[in-house]
C-alpha positions in Angstrom: -41.1 30.8 90.8 -39.1 33.2 88.7 -40.5 36.6 88.9 -40.7 37.4 85.2 -43.0 37.1 82.4 -41.3 35.1 79.7 -42.9 35.0 76.2 -42.8 32.7 73.2 -42.3 35.5 70.7 -40.7 34.2 67.5 -38.5 37.4 67.1 -36.2 38.8 69.7 -35.0 42.4 69.7 -32.3 44.0 71.8 -30.5 47.3 71.6 -28.4 49.5 73.7 -30.8 52.2 74.8 -28.2 54.2 76.7 -26.2 55.2 73.6 -28.5 54.8 70.6 -27.3 55.3 67.1 -29.5 56.9 64.4 -30.0 53.4 62.9 -30.9 51.9 66.3 -33.4 54.7 66.9 -35.1 54.0 63.5 -35.1 50.2 64.3 -36.5 50.9 67.7 -39.2 53.2 66.3 -40.2 50.5 63.8 -40.2 47.8 66.5 -42.3 50.0 68.8 -44.7 50.8 66.0 -45.1 47.1 65.2 -45.7 46.3 68.9 -48.2 49.1 69.1 -50.1 47.8 66.0 -50.3 44.4 67.6 -51.7 45.9 70.8 -54.3 47.9 68.8 -55.3 44.8 66.9 -55.7 42.8 70.1 -57.6 45.6 71.7 -60.1 45.7 68.8 -60.5 41.9 69.1 -61.2 42.3 72.8 -63.8 45.0 72.1 -65.5 42.8 69.5 -65.5 39.9 72.0 -67.0 42.2 74.6 -69.8 43.0 72.2 -70.7 39.6 71.0 -68.8 36.6 72.3 -70.5 35.9 75.6 -74.1 34.8 75.8 -75.5 36.9 78.6 -78.2 35.3 80.8 -80.8 37.2 82.8 -80.3 37.5 86.6 -77.1 36.3 88.3 -76.6 33.0 86.4 -73.1 32.4 85.1 -72.3 33.3 81.5 -70.2 31.2 79.2 -66.7 32.6 79.0 -64.3 34.1 81.4 -61.5 36.3 79.8 -58.3 36.8 81.8 -55.4 39.1 80.6 -51.9 37.9 81.3 -48.7 39.9 81.2 -47.1 37.5 78.6 -47.8 34.6 76.5 -47.2 31.1 77.9 -43.6 30.0 77.5 -44.6 26.4 77.4 -47.4 24.0 78.4 -45.6 21.3 80.3 -46.0 22.3 84.0 -42.7 20.6 84.9 -40.7 22.6 82.4 -41.9 26.2 82.9 -41.2 28.5 85.8 -42.3 31.9 84.7 -45.4 33.3 86.3 -47.7 33.5 83.2 -47.0 29.9 82.2 -47.4 28.6 85.8 -50.8 30.3 86.2 -52.1 28.8 83.0 -50.7 25.4 84.0 -52.4 25.6 87.4 -55.8 25.9 85.6 -55.1 22.6 83.8 -53.2 20.4 86.1 -53.6 19.5 89.8 -52.3 16.8 92.1 -52.9 15.7 95.6 -53.9 19.3 96.6 -55.0 22.5 95.0 -55.2 26.2 96.0 -58.6 27.7 96.9 -59.7 31.3 96.4 -57.9 32.4 99.5 -54.6 31.0 98.3 -54.7 28.1 100.8 -54.0 24.5 99.9 -57.1 22.2 100.1 -57.7 18.5 99.2 -57.8 17.8 95.4 -57.1 14.3 94.2 -56.3 13.4 97.8 -59.5 13.1 99.9 -57.5 13.3 103.2 -54.1 12.8 104.7 -52.3 12.0 107.9 -48.8 12.9 109.2 -46.4 10.9 111.3 -45.5 12.1 114.8 -42.1 13.3 113.6 -43.5 15.1 110.6 -41.5 13.2 108.1 -44.1 10.8 106.7 -47.3 12.1 105.0 -49.9 9.5 103.9 -52.4 10.7 101.3 -55.6 8.7 100.5 -56.9 9.4 97.0 -60.4 9.9 95.9 -62.1 7.1 94.0 -62.7 7.1 90.2 -60.1 9.7 89.4 -59.6 10.3 85.6 -57.6 12.4 83.2 -59.6 14.5 80.8 -59.3 11.7 78.2 -60.9 9.2 80.6 -57.7 7.4 81.5 -57.6 6.5 85.3 -55.3 8.4 87.6 -53.3 6.2 89.9 -50.9 7.1 92.7 -48.0 6.0 90.5 -48.2 9.2 88.5 -46.9 11.1 91.5 -43.9 8.8 91.8 -43.2 9.3 88.1 -43.6 13.0 88.5 -40.9 13.4 91.1 -38.6 11.1 89.1 -39.1 13.2 86.0 -38.3 16.4 87.8 -35.1 14.9 89.2 -34.0 13.4 85.9 -31.1 15.6 84.8 -32.0 15.0 81.1 -35.5 16.4 81.5 -34.3 20.0 82.0 -36.9 20.7 84.7 -36.1 23.9 86.6 -37.9 22.6 89.7 -35.4 20.3 91.3 -34.5 22.6 94.1 -38.2 23.4 94.8 -38.9 19.8 95.7 -35.6 19.1 97.4 -37.3 18.6 100.8 -38.9 15.4 99.4 -36.9 12.2 99.8 -39.2 9.8 98.1 -42.8 9.3 96.9 -44.2 5.8 97.1 -47.5 4.2 95.9 -48.1 1.1 98.0 -51.5 0.5 96.6 -54.1 2.1 94.2 -55.5 4.5 96.7 -52.4 5.6 98.6 -49.5 8.0 98.1 -46.8 8.3 100.7 -44.4 11.2 100.8 -41.2 11.0 102.9 -39.4 14.2 103.8 -35.8 15.1 104.7 -37.1 17.3 107.5 -40.4 18.5 108.9 -42.1 20.7 106.4 -45.6 21.9 107.4 -46.1 23.7 104.1 -46.1 20.4 102.2 -49.8 20.7 101.1 -49.0 24.0 99.5 -45.9 22.6 97.8 -47.9 19.7 96.4 -50.4 22.2 94.9 -47.7 23.4 92.6 -48.6 22.3 89.0 -45.1 20.8 88.6 -46.2 18.1 91.1 -49.6 17.6 89.5 -50.9 14.4 88.0 -49.4 14.3 84.4 -50.6 11.9 81.7 -47.6 9.6 81.6 -49.5 7.2 79.4 -49.1 9.9 76.7 -45.7 11.1 77.6 -44.4 7.5 77.2 -45.7 7.4 73.7 -45.3 10.9 72.4 -42.4 12.3 74.5 -42.2 16.1 74.6 -44.9 16.3 71.9 -47.6 15.3 74.4 -48.6 18.9 74.9 -49.4 19.3 71.2 -52.7 17.3 71.5 -55.9 19.3 71.2 -57.7 19.1 73.4 -54.7 18.7 75.7 -55.0 15.8 78.2 -55.1 17.3 81.6 -55.9 16.6 85.3 -57.2 19.9 86.5 -60.3 22.1 86.0 -59.7 23.0 82.3 -58.0 21.6 79.2 -56.4 23.6 76.3 -58.4 23.5 73.1 -56.6 26.2 71.1 -53.4 28.3 71.3 -52.8 31.1 68.9 -49.3 32.5 69.6 -49.5 36.0 71.2 -53.3 36.1 70.7 -54.9 33.7 73.2 -55.1 30.4 74.9 -58.6 29.0 74.9 -59.5 26.4 77.5 -62.7 24.3 78.0 -64.0 22.6 81.1 -62.5 19.2 81.8 -65.4 16.8 81.9 -63.6 14.5 84.3 -62.4 17.0 86.8 -62.7 15.8 90.4 -63.9 19.2 91.6 -67.3 19.1 89.8 -69.1 21.5 87.6 -67.2 24.7 86.8 -68.8 28.2 87.0 -67.4 29.1 83.6 -67.4 26.5 80.9 -64.8 28.3 78.8 -61.7 30.2 79.9 -59.6 32.5 77.7 -56.1 33.7 78.6 -55.0 36.7 76.5 -51.4 37.9 76.6 -51.1 41.7 76.8 -47.7 42.9 78.0 -48.5 46.6 77.8 -50.1 47.4 81.1 -51.7 50.5 79.8 -53.4 48.7 77.0 -54.6 46.0 79.4 -56.1 48.7 81.7 -57.9 50.2 78.7 -59.3 46.9 77.7 -60.6 46.4 81.3 -62.2 49.8 81.5 -63.9 49.2 78.2 -65.4 45.9 79.6 -63.5 43.8 77.0 -62.0 41.5 79.7 -63.0 40.2 83.1 -59.7 40.0 85.0 -56.3 41.7 84.4 -53.4 40.7 86.6 -51.7 44.1 86.7 -51.9 47.8 85.8 -49.5 50.7 85.6 -48.2 51.8 89.1 -48.8 55.4 88.1 -52.5 54.8 87.6 -53.2 53.3 91.0 -54.6 56.4 92.7 -56.6 57.5 89.6 -58.1 54.0 89.3 -59.0 54.0 93.0 -60.8 57.3 92.7 -62.6 56.7 89.4 -63.2 52.9 89.5 -63.0 51.8 93.1 -65.0 48.6 92.5 -62.5 47.5 89.8 -59.2 47.8 91.7 -57.6 45.1 93.8 -54.3 45.7 95.7 -52.7 43.9 98.6 -49.4 42.8 100.1 -47.6 40.1 98.1 -45.0 37.5 98.8 -42.7 38.6 96.0 -39.3 40.5 95.8 -38.0 42.5 92.9 -34.2 42.3 92.4 -31.4 42.1 90.0 -28.8 39.3 89.9 -25.0 39.8 89.6 -23.1 37.2 87.6 -20.6 36.2 90.3 -18.8 33.8 88.1 -16.8 36.4 86.2 -15.3 39.9 86.5 -16.3 42.4 87.5 -18.9 40.9 89.8 -16.8 38.0 91.1 -15.4 40.7 93.4 -17.7 41.2 96.5 -16.4 44.7 96.9 -17.8 45.8 93.6 -21.2 44.2 94.3 -21.4 45.8 97.7 -20.5 49.2 96.5 -23.2 49.2 93.9 -25.7 47.9 96.4 -24.9 50.8 98.8 -25.3 53.4 96.0 -29.0 52.7 95.3 -31.5 55.0 96.9 -34.3 52.5 97.4 -36.5 55.0 99.4 -36.5 57.3 96.4 -37.3 54.4 94.0 -40.3 53.2 95.9 -41.5 56.7 97.0 -41.0 58.6 93.8 -40.3 56.3 90.9 -43.1 53.7 91.7 -45.3 55.6 94.2 -47.7 52.7 94.6 -47.1 51.6 98.2 -44.2 49.2 97.6 -41.7 48.8 100.5 -38.0 49.1 99.8 -36.1 45.9 100.0 -32.5 45.4 101.3 -33.0 41.7 101.9 -34.7 38.8 100.0 -37.6 37.7 102.3 -40.8 39.7 102.2 -42.0 41.0 105.6 -44.8 38.4 105.6 -42.2 35.7 105.9 -40.1 37.3 108.6 -42.7 38.1 111.2 -43.6 41.5 109.7 -40.1 43.0 109.5 -37.7 42.9 106.6 -33.9 42.5 106.7 -32.1 45.8 107.2 -28.2 45.8 106.9 -26.2 48.1 109.1 -24.9 50.2 106.2 -28.5 51.0 105.2 -28.8 53.1 108.4 -26.2 55.6 107.0 -27.5 58.7 105.2 -27.5 58.1 101.4 -24.8 60.8 100.8 -22.5 59.0 103.3 -23.2 55.7 101.6 -22.1 57.2 98.2 -18.7 58.3 99.8 -18.2 54.8 101.2 -19.2 53.2 97.8 -16.6 55.3 96.0 -13.9 54.3 98.4 -14.8 50.6 98.1 -14.6 50.8 94.3 -11.3 52.6 94.5 -9.9 49.8 96.7 -11.2 47.4 94.0 -9.2 49.1 91.3 -11.8 51.3 89.7 -11.8 55.1 89.4 -11.7 58.0 86.9 -8.8 56.4 85.0 -10.3 53.0 85.0 -14.1 53.3 85.4 -16.3 50.3 86.1 -18.3 49.6 83.0 -20.9 46.9 82.4 -24.4 46.2 80.9 -27.7 46.0 82.8 -29.8 43.4 81.1 -33.6 43.5 81.4 -36.6 42.1 79.6 -39.0 44.3 77.8 -41.2 46.2 80.2 -41.6 49.8 81.2 -41.1 48.8 84.9 -37.8 47.0 84.2 -36.5 49.7 81.8 -37.3 52.4 84.4 -35.5 50.5 87.2 -32.4 49.9 85.1 -32.2 53.5 83.9 -32.6 54.9 87.5 -29.9 52.6 88.8 -27.6 53.6 86.0 -28.2 57.3 86.8 -27.5 56.7 90.5 -24.3 54.9 89.8 -22.9 57.7 87.6 -22.4 59.7 90.8 -19.8 57.1 91.9 -18.1 57.0 88.5 -19.8 53.9 87.1 -20.8 53.6 83.5 -23.8 51.2 83.2 -25.3 50.6 79.7 -28.8 49.3 79.2 -29.5 46.1 77.3 -33.2 45.4 76.6 -34.3 42.1 75.1 -37.4 40.1 74.7 -38.3 37.9 77.7 -37.4 34.6 76.1 -34.0 35.8 75.1 -33.5 37.5 78.5 -34.2 34.4 80.6 -32.3 32.1 78.2 -29.3 34.4 78.7 -29.7 34.2 82.5 -29.8 30.4 82.5 -26.6 30.4 80.4 -24.9 32.9 82.6 -24.5 35.2 79.7 -24.9 38.6 81.5 -23.2 40.9 84.0 -26.2 42.3 85.9 -29.7 41.2 85.0 -33.3 41.8 86.1 -34.6 38.8 88.1 -36.8 38.5 91.2 -38.9 35.9 92.9 -42.6 35.2 93.4 -43.5 32.7 96.1 -44.5 29.2 95.0 -45.6 28.7 98.6 -45.5 30.8 101.8 -42.2 29.5 103.1 -38.8 31.3 103.5 -37.0 28.4 102.0 -38.9 28.8 98.8 -37.0 32.1 98.3 -33.7 31.0 99.8 -33.3 27.6 98.2 -32.9 28.9 94.6 -29.6 30.6 95.7 -27.9 27.5 97.1 -25.0 26.0 95.1 -27.1 22.9 94.0 -30.1 24.9 92.7 -29.2 24.5 89.1 -30.1 26.9 86.2 -32.4 29.0 88.4 -29.4 30.1 90.5 -28.8 32.8 88.0 -26.1 34.6 90.0 -24.0 31.4 90.3 -23.6 32.1 94.0 -21.7 29.2 95.6 -21.1 29.3 99.3 -20.8 26.2 101.5 -21.5 28.2 104.6 -24.8 29.4 103.2 -25.8 25.9 102.1 -25.1 24.6 105.6 -27.1 27.4 107.2 -30.1 26.7 105.0 -29.8 23.0 105.6 -29.8 23.6 109.4 -32.8 25.9 109.1 -34.8 23.4 107.1 -34.0 20.6 109.6 -35.2 22.6 112.5 -38.7 21.4 113.6 -39.5 24.0 116.2 -41.3 26.9 114.4 -39.7 29.9 116.3 -36.2 28.4 116.0 -36.8 27.5 112.4 -37.8 31.1 111.5 -34.7 32.5 113.3 -32.5 30.1 111.4 -34.0 31.1 108.1 -33.3 34.7 108.9 -29.7 33.8 109.7 -29.3 32.1 106.3 -30.8 35.2 104.6 -28.2 37.4 106.4 -25.4 35.3 105.0 -26.8 35.5 101.5 -27.4 39.2 101.5 -24.0 40.0 103.1 -22.4 38.2 100.1 -24.5 40.4 97.7 -25.1 38.0 94.8 -28.4 39.7 94.2 -29.5 43.4 94.4 -32.9 43.6 96.1 -34.8 46.8 95.3 -38.4 46.5 96.6 -41.2 44.2 97.6 -44.1 43.7 95.2 -47.7 44.5 96.0 -50.3 42.6 94.0 -52.4 44.8 91.6 -55.3 43.5 89.7 -58.4 44.8 87.9 -61.5 42.6 88.4 -64.9 43.4 86.9 -67.7 43.8 89.5 -69.6 41.0 87.7 -66.9 38.5 88.6 -67.5 36.7 91.9 -65.1 34.5 93.9 -62.0 36.7 93.9 -60.4 36.9 97.3 -57.3 39.1 97.9 -54.5 37.1 99.5 -50.8 37.5 100.2 -49.9 34.7 97.8 -51.8 36.5 95.0 -53.2 33.1 93.9 -56.6 33.3 92.1 -57.5 30.0 90.4 -59.9 30.3 87.5 -62.1 27.5 88.8 -63.0 29.8 91.8 -64.2 32.7 89.6 -67.8 33.0 88.4 -68.8 35.5 85.8 -72.4 36.8 86.0 -74.4 39.2 83.8 -73.6 42.7 84.9 
């Protein structure tokens, strides 16, 4: 999924922070003040909830409401139409299909009771549980999974998940208890892929009647553990237990997701006991939190890569020389060691070490001392026609976040040493990602968080047929062929080597600018049980039980 936290804010703001005018400074001050007031208001609401909203029960019995903080408001409610992390996590609480993720981030049976695989690994047969129902009582049949794939692949639907499910040839429903999935090539991670909410059972009996408006119903009709009962924009999403969920009784009858894009404010809310789980906190506070609140802090390796995308469709970044020069002029060790200082590893490639046998891609030029790389980068830019008389100038686009602003500012500073003038363009998340999908940018903050623990999940989004999620517009037949060959390889060791070869082609072409690998960071109250750290950073709400503390 796209590594970004898109929001549904009604107002978008953007301004050039590299060269602000007095008017823009005033505007920025007013916008910051308004944002701060919203954060204060939300913080006070959370404090009030901490004091009176939950009915505490003696002993270790579950209490009524679990409150989770998310980095952004949901961008949408239709699981086939959203791809940002916040929306996907909320969708996963409400929709499930043949499989679901457990507390360890592993796929387990959900609507499917069991499955078998053909000898060649291409045919998977799933047997459904009996008496499956949507939250409104309508029976769930295998046909919903056939319709789900058709809807994703319908060009008119606008789903961003076409490439994600490209390994599936067809889904068939031969009878009322059976779903058959046919694959292009062996894909042992299929149970994890089918746990993605985009392939969940959707209420097509409603979609047929109401069209896109089906998500407006309250309570929303769902197939997973919870169902949405209330959504107040930029305040909260309130969910209640789905009475027909196949997983049984939930440990928390009510779930509240609250958007809070300021990590510092979210941390304060957690320290005050006003929320139960927060999915992030400021990098700079890691060591302090570990020393002061060791039982609260959770941190682990994570299958996610932070990078920026070049727009390779137009100048100046249709020239590989320009892209390579800028990639060489970034001191990633300084960024991870000094700028972040939270244990992140620098990234020169796309695949996290956990998907490459423990080692990340490392190009030959990265072995040069940084000072030497700067000399080489200047020469490459000169050969491309840029220099003191004709400096390379462009905008770095990023969505509102201290993390993204800091990364963009540091890159701009580093590039000044090779004569590059990079201006900063900050916009609200919704405007930012819309601009990326339209190709309206030069260099933009992007990244990828694994939908499933498979190299092709990272690599497929950059193939020529990936659609709107191929932000860079990278189009290389050799890369497509290499990725196809890797995906068709059934032998695990050879398959992994072929995936690494495809990654090398991609990174050598420099359509993206990897900077570092994420680590997961969360704050979890000691009174919440069921949380298990895992490399996929998947923590379904149905696995979390809140007890009196």
